C-alpha positions in Angstrom: 58.5 185.4 160.7 60.1 187.3 163.6 61.5 185.6 166.7 58.6 187.0 168.8 56.1 185.2 166.5 57.9 181.9 166.6 56.4 179.3 168.9 58.3 178.8 172.1 60.2 175.6 172.4 59.7 174.0 175.8 59.7 170.6 177.3 56.3 168.9 176.6 55.1 165.4 177.4 54.0 165.0 173.8 56.0 165.0 170.5 55.6 168.1 168.4 53.8 167.9 165.1 55.0 169.2 161.8 52.9 172.4 162.0 54.1 173.0 165.6 57.7 173.4 164.4 59.1 176.8 163.6 59.0 177.7 159.9 62.8 177.6 159.5 62.6 173.9 160.4 60.2 173.0 157.6 62.6 173.4 154.8 65.3 171.0 156.1 62.7 168.5 157.3 60.9 168.4 153.9 64.2 168.5 151.9 66.1 165.9 154.0 63.6 163.6 155.5 61.3 163.0 152.5 62.5 161.8 149.1 61.3 164.0 146.2 59.3 161.3 144.5 57.5 160.5 147.8 56.8 164.2 148.3 55.4 164.5 144.7 53.1 161.4 145.3 51.7 163.0 148.5 51.1 166.3 146.8 49.3 164.5 143.9 47.1 162.7 146.3 46.2 165.9 148.1 45.3 167.9 145.0 43.5 164.9 143.5 45.5 164.8 140.3 49.0 165.1 138.9 50.9 168.2 139.8 52.7 169.7 136.8 55.0 171.9 138.9 58.8 171.4 138.9 60.6 169.8 141.8 61.6 173.2 143.3 58.0 174.4 143.2 56.7 171.2 144.8 59.3 171.7 147.6 58.4 175.4 148.2 54.7 174.7 148.1 55.0 171.8 150.6 57.1 173.9 153.0 54.5 176.7 152.9 51.7 174.3 153.7 53.5 173.0 156.8 52.9 176.2 158.8 49.3 175.1 159.4 47.5 171.8 159.9 45.8 170.8 156.6 45.4 167.8 154.4 48.9 168.0 153.0 50.6 168.6 156.4 48.7 165.7 157.9 49.8 163.4 155.0 53.4 164.6 155.5 53.2 164.0 159.3 51.8 160.5 158.8 54.5 159.6 156.2 57.3 160.9 158.4 56.1 158.9 161.4 55.6 155.8 159.4 59.0 156.0 157.6 61.0 156.6 160.8 59.0 154.6 163.3 62.0 152.6 164.5 64.1 155.7 165.0 61.2 157.4 166.9 60.9 154.4 169.1 64.6 154.5 169.9 64.6 158.2 170.8 61.8 157.6 173.3 64.4 156.2 175.7 66.0 159.6 175.9 64.6 161.5 178.9 66.7 164.7 178.7 67.9 167.1 176.0 71.5 166.0 176.7 70.5 162.4 175.9 68.8 163.5 172.7 71.9 165.5 171.7 74.2 162.4 172.3 72.0 160.3 170.1 72.1 163.0 167.5 75.9 163.1 167.6 76.0 159.3 167.2 73.7 159.5 164.2 76.0 162.1 162.6 79.0 159.8 163.2 77.2 156.9 161.6 76.0 159.0 158.7 72.3 158.2 159.1 70.8 161.7 159.9 67.4 161.8 158.2 65.4 159.8 160.7 67.5 161.1 163.6 66.8 164.7 162.6 63.0 164.1 162.6 63.1 162.2 165.8 65.3 164.7 167.7 63.5 167.8 166.3 60.1 166.5 167.4 61.2 165.0 170.7 59.4 166.4 173.8 62.8 167.3 175.4 64.0 169.3 172.4 64.5 172.8 173.7 65.5 176.0 171.8 69.2 175.4 172.2 69.1 171.8 170.9 66.8 172.9 168.1 69.4 175.5 167.0 72.2 172.9 167.2 70.1 170.5 165.0 69.4 173.2 162.4 73.1 174.3 162.3 74.4 170.7 162.0 71.9 169.9 159.3 72.8 173.1 157.4 76.5 172.1 157.4 75.7 168.5 156.6 73.7 169.7 153.6 76.6 171.8 152.4 78.9 168.7 152.8 76.4 166.5 151.1 76.3 168.9 148.2 80.1 169.0 147.9 80.3 165.3 148.2 77.6 165.0 145.6 79.6 167.1 143.2 82.6 165.0 143.9 80.6 161.9 143.4 79.2 163.2 140.1 82.7 163.9 138.9 83.9 160.5 140.1 80.8 158.9 138.5 81.6 160.5 135.1 85.2 159.3 135.4 84.0 155.9 136.3 81.6 155.9 133.3 84.6 156.7 131.0 86.6 153.9 132.7 83.6 151.6 132.3 83.3 152.4 128.6 87.0 151.7 128.1 86.7 148.5 130.0 83.6 147.4 128.1 85.5 148.0 124.8 88.5 146.1 126.1 86.1 143.3 127.3 84.5 143.2 123.9 87.9 142.9 122.1 89.0 140.2 124.6 85.8 138.3 124.0 86.3 138.4 120.3 89.9 137.2 120.6 88.7 134.5 123.0 86.0 133.5 120.5 88.6 133.3 117.7 91.1 131.3 119.8 88.3 129.0 121.0 87.2 128.4 117.3 90.8 127.6 116.4 91.3 125.3 119.3 88.0 123.6 118.5 89.0 123.0 114.9 92.5 121.8 116.0 90.8 119.5 118.5 88.5 118.1 115.8 91.4 117.5 113.5 93.4 115.7 116.3 90.4 113.7 117.2 89.9 112.6 113.6 93.6 111.7 113.3 93.4 109.8 116.6 90.4 107.8 115.3 92.3 107.0 112.1 95.4 105.9 114.0 93.3 103.7 116.3 91.6 102.2 113.3 95.0 101.6 111.6 96.3 100.0 114.8 93.3 97.8 115.1 93.7 96.7 111.5 97.4 96.0 112.0 96.7 94.1 115.2 94.1 92.0 113.4 96.5 91.4 110.5 99.2 90.3 112.9 96.8 88.0 114.7 95.7 86.4 111.4 99.3 86.0 110.2 100.3 84.6 113.6 97.4 82.1 113.3 98.4 81.2 109.8 102.0 80.7 110.8 101.0 78.5 113.7 98.7 76.5 111.4 101.5 76.1 108.8 103.9 74.9 111.5 101.4 72.4 112.7 100.7 71.1 109.2 104.4 70.8 108.2 105.7 67.7 109.9 109.2 68.3 108.6 109.3 72.1 109.3 112.6 71.8 111.0 114.0 69.8 108.1 112.6 72.3 105.6 114.4 75.1 107.5 117.7 73.2 107.3 117.2 72.6 103.6 116.5 76.3 103.1 119.8 77.1 104.9 121.6 74.6 102.8 120.2 76.2 99.6 121.4 79.6 100.7 124.9 78.1 101.3 124.8 76.4 97.9 123.7 79.7 96.3 126.7 81.5 97.9 129.0 78.7 96.7 127.5 79.0 93.2 128.3 82.7 93.1 131.9 82.0 94.2 132.3 79.3 91.5 130.8 81.6 88.9 133.3 84.3 89.8 136.2 81.8 89.6 134.9 80.6 86.2 134.7 84.1 84.9 138.3 84.7 86.0 139.4 81.5 84.2 137.5 82.4 81.1 139.2 85.7 81.1 142.6 84.1 81.4 141.8 81.7 78.6 140.7 84.6 76.4 144.0 86.3 77.1 146.0 83.1 76.4 144.2 82.7 73.0 145.6 86.0 71.9 149.2 84.7 71.9 150.6 83.9 68.4 152.1 80.6 69.5 148.8 79.4 70.7 147.1 80.4 67.4 149.7 78.3 65.4 149.4 75.2 67.5 145.6 75.5 67.6 145.5 75.8 63.8 147.6 72.7 63.4 145.4 70.7 65.8 142.2 72.1 64.5 142.7 71.0 60.8 142.6 67.3 61.4 139.8 67.8 64.0 137.6 69.5 61.5 138.2 66.7 59.0 137.3 64.0 61.4 134.1 63.7 63.6 134.3 63.7 67.3 134.8 60.4 69.0 136.1 61.4 72.5 132.6 61.2 74.0 132.5 64.9 75.3 129.8 67.4 74.3 130.8 70.7 72.7 131.5 73.7 74.8 128.9 76.2 75.8 130.9 79.4 76.1 129.2 81.9 78.5 125.8 80.4 77.8 123.3 80.2 80.7 121.9 76.7 81.2 118.8 76.3 83.3 118.1 72.9 84.8 114.5 72.5 85.9 113.8 69.6 88.3 116.2 66.8 89.3 117.3 65.2 92.5 119.0 67.4 95.1 121.9 64.9 95.3 122.7 65.3 91.6 122.5 69.1 91.4 126.2 69.5 92.2 127.1 67.0 89.5 124.9 68.8 87.0 126.7 72.0 87.8 130.1 70.4 87.3 129.1 69.1 83.9 127.7 72.4 82.6 130.5 74.5 84.0 133.1 72.0 82.7 132.0 72.8 79.1 132.0 76.6 79.7 128.3 77.1 80.6 126.8 79.0 83.5 124.6 76.7 85.5 121.3 77.8 87.2 118.6 75.6 88.8 114.9 75.6 89.6 113.5 72.6 91.5 110.3 72.6 89.4 107.9 73.8 92.1 108.9 71.6 95.0 110.2 74.4 97.1 111.0 77.2 94.7 108.0 79.4 93.7 106.4 78.9 90.3 106.4 82.7 89.8 110.2 82.6 89.6 110.2 79.9 86.9 109.2 82.2 84.1 112.0 84.7 85.0 114.6 81.9 85.1 113.4 80.6 81.7 113.6 84.0 80.1 117.2 84.5 81.4 118.4 81.0 80.1 120.0 80.2 76.7 119.5 76.5 77.1 116.9 74.7 79.2 117.3 71.1 80.6 114.0 69.6 81.8 114.3 66.6 84.2 111.0 65.0 83.3 111.4 62.3 85.9 111.8 64.7 88.8 109.5 67.6 88.1 105.9 68.5 88.8 103.3 68.3 86.1 102.6 72.0 86.3 106.3 72.9 85.9 106.7 70.5 83.0 103.9 72.0 81.0 105.1 75.5 81.8 108.6 74.7 80.6 107.3 73.1 77.4 104.8 75.8 76.6 107.4 78.6 77.3 110.1 77.0 75.1 107.6 76.4 72.3 106.3 79.9 72.3 109.6 81.6 72.5 111.8 79.2 70.5 114.0 78.6 73.5 116.3 75.5 73.2 115.2 72.7 75.5 116.5 69.2 76.3 114.1 66.7 78.0 116.1 64.2 80.2 114.1 61.3 81.6 116.8 59.7 83.7 118.1 62.0 86.5 121.6 60.6 86.4 124.7 62.5 85.4 125.5 60.1 82.7 122.1 60.5 81.1 122.6 64.3 81.1 126.0 63.9 79.4 124.6 61.5 76.8 121.8 63.9 75.9 124.3 66.8 75.6 126.5 64.7 73.2 123.6 63.5 71.1 121.8 66.8 70.7 124.5 69.3 70.8 127.6 67.5 69.3 126.4 67.8 65.6 126.3 71.6 66.0 129.9 72.5 65.2 129.2 76.2 65.8 128.6 75.7 69.5 132.2 76.4 70.4 132.1 79.7 68.7 128.9 80.8 70.6 126.5 80.4 67.6 122.9 79.5 68.6 122.1 75.8 68.9 119.0 74.3 67.2 115.8 74.0 69.2 115.3 70.5 70.6 111.9 69.1 71.5 
């Protein structure tokens, strides 16, 4: 369309309609002020169906229809007025073309030009000069928008690649986190189980300690002579230590005696003395010697134990003692009986249980045993003389006959 055929732009009290604008204004108005999907919807409504044309054909057809007032141009006019009603209301305050131009410049600075372009282009004060400015600015803005769009597309593709890389990294991180979480959960379960076991063990120990403490308290209250029993226990430990010392001394003396027997002079004198002794029975009142034989005394009075020890060690024996169950445990009696070569049972100072244990053990094993009724030392010596003196092989270490 030539310039002479274009409608003249002049100030008018009314806003211009879409079909009143020059044809060169229709393309930027349709292309910038209306989204493509909205334009296609309006075209479909106008034709009463669904347009099969491409986006470019829809745009060209709509621009061609804007030159006259028709069903499509009316729909486009109504849609533009509805969409940019607030902007149109704001531009009504502008009373001159200069004011409209200032508002347009501000819209460009803010980056919101679609509504401002429609409001300024159809404003009653929009003259030919302002219209040319609007068209030029919009043309350049479209070029810039295209360039920015291309940059945005490139940036978008780069961001898509970064996003794919980050998603892969996130997936790997999530897998590592899941594995670490599973390991921590398993370790936590194991530690929890161990903690429960330790707590149960501690509770059991505390309960056992409480029971034992209660039992000890009960025993202390039932034992009237608890302090005396403790003193006796200490005395027994001292006597046991003394016994070990005496046994060591006896061993040393026996070793010295053995060495002395090896001397030739001793053998001669011993042979001279031994001949008449063998021919005559003993009448000195002393029992035969028990060289290195272990003698277990079961029972007896505490005051006579030291005397029993002196008698047995005086004839070469090794003395051990068991009280018969008064303080010593019965479980230790069998071990003491098994280790002894000769058993002396003090029948008057022994428990019934210990007495029958001693008698049964000696009978089953053939262990030699002397039953002494009187706990005195003289009774012990008398029993030794009567039961062991006839055995002339005692001094040589031969086994003595069993005594019942």
